C-alpha positions as CSV (number, residue, x, y, z in Angstrom):
1,M,0.0,0.0,0.0
2,K,1.3,3.5,-0.9
3,N,1.9,6.1,1.8
4,K,0.2,9.4,1.7
5,S,3.1,11.2,0.0
6,E,3.2,8.5,-2.8
7,A,-0.6,8.9,-3.3
8,V,-0.1,12.6,-3.8
9,A,2.7,12.1,-6.3
10,S,0.8,9.4,-8.2
11,G,-1.9,11.8,-9.3
12,K,-4.7,10.6,-6.9
13,E,-7.6,13.0,-7.1
14,F,-8.7,14.8,-3.9
15,T,-11.7,17.0,-3.2
16,L,-11.0,20.3,-1.4
17,K,-13.6,22.3,0.5
18,V,-14.0,26.1,0.1
19,D,-14.9,27.8,3.4
20,D,-17.2,30.9,3.8
21,S,-14.3,33.2,3.2
22,G,-13.3,31.5,-0.1
23,R,-10.3,29.8,1.4
24,V,-9.2,26.3,0.4
25,M,-7.1,24.2,2.8
26,L,-4.4,22.2,1.1
27,P,-4.1,18.8,2.9
28,K,-1.0,18.3,5.0
29,E,0.3,15.6,2.6
30,F,0.1,18.1,-0.3
31,R,2.0,20.7,1.7
32,D,4.6,18.2,2.9
33,H,5.1,16.8,-0.6
34,L,5.5,20.3,-2.1
35,G,7.5,21.7,0.7
36,I,5.0,24.4,1.5
37,D,5.5,26.1,4.8
38,P,3.2,28.5,6.8
39,N,3.1,32.0,5.3
40,D,4.7,30.9,2.0
41,E,3.3,32.7,-1.0
42,I,2.2,30.5,-3.9
43,R,1.8,31.8,-7.5
44,A,-1.5,30.8,-9.1
45,T,-2.5,30.9,-12.7
46,L,-6.0,30.3,-14.2
47,V,-5.8,28.5,-17.5
48,G,-9.3,28.0,-18.8
49,S,-11.0,26.2,-15.9
50,V,-7.8,24.9,-14.4
51,L,-6.2,26.6,-11.5
52,E,-2.4,25.9,-11.5
53,L,-0.6,26.4,-8.2
54,N,3.2,27.0,-8.5
55,P,4.9,27.0,-5.1
56,K,8.5,28.1,-4.8
57,Q,11.0,25.4,-5.3
58,S,11.8,23.5,-2.2
59,S,14.7,21.3,-1.2
60,K,12.1,18.8,0.0
61,L,11.0,18.1,-3.6
62,K,12.5,15.1,-5.3
63,T,13.8,15.5,-8.8
64,A,12.4,13.5,-11.7
65,T,15.5,11.4,-11.7
66,A,15.3,10.6,-7.9
67,G,15.6,6.9,-7.4
68,R,17.1,6.4,-10.9
69,E,19.3,3.6,-9.6
70,T,16.2,1.5,-9.2
71,W,15.1,1.9,-12.8
72,N,17.0,-1.3,-13.7
73,N,17.5,-0.7,-17.4
74,T,13.9,0.1,-18.0
75,T,14.7,3.3,-19.9
76,P,15.9,2.8,-23.5
77,I,19.2,4.4,-24.2
78,D,18.8,4.5,-27.9
79,A,15.5,4.8,-29.6
80,G,17.1,3.9,-33.0
81,E,15.0,2.6,-35.9
82,G,11.9,2.1,-33.8
83,L,11.5,5.9,-33.5
84,F,13.4,7.4,-36.4
85,G,13.2,4.6,-39.1
86,M,15.9,3.2,-41.2
87,R,18.9,5.4,-42.1
88,D,19.5,6.2,-45.7
89,D,23.3,6.3,-45.7
């Protein structure tokens, strides 16, 4: 079973409640995962009907390559002919 941080990272959908003042509380696992601390300012952008939140970068965030040593040759090194087709030379 995944822990809460893994559930947040995996794209699990959550429902957030808006209070009478229009405030939305981010769940603790979101804040922890993103490294959001009290009184941090978060940039927000409205794109169509999607609200994008862009917190400042945090040293708590893992990079996309974190854990790479466990990929065990699952990432192709050379796409070769499968992607680009046969060479003409």
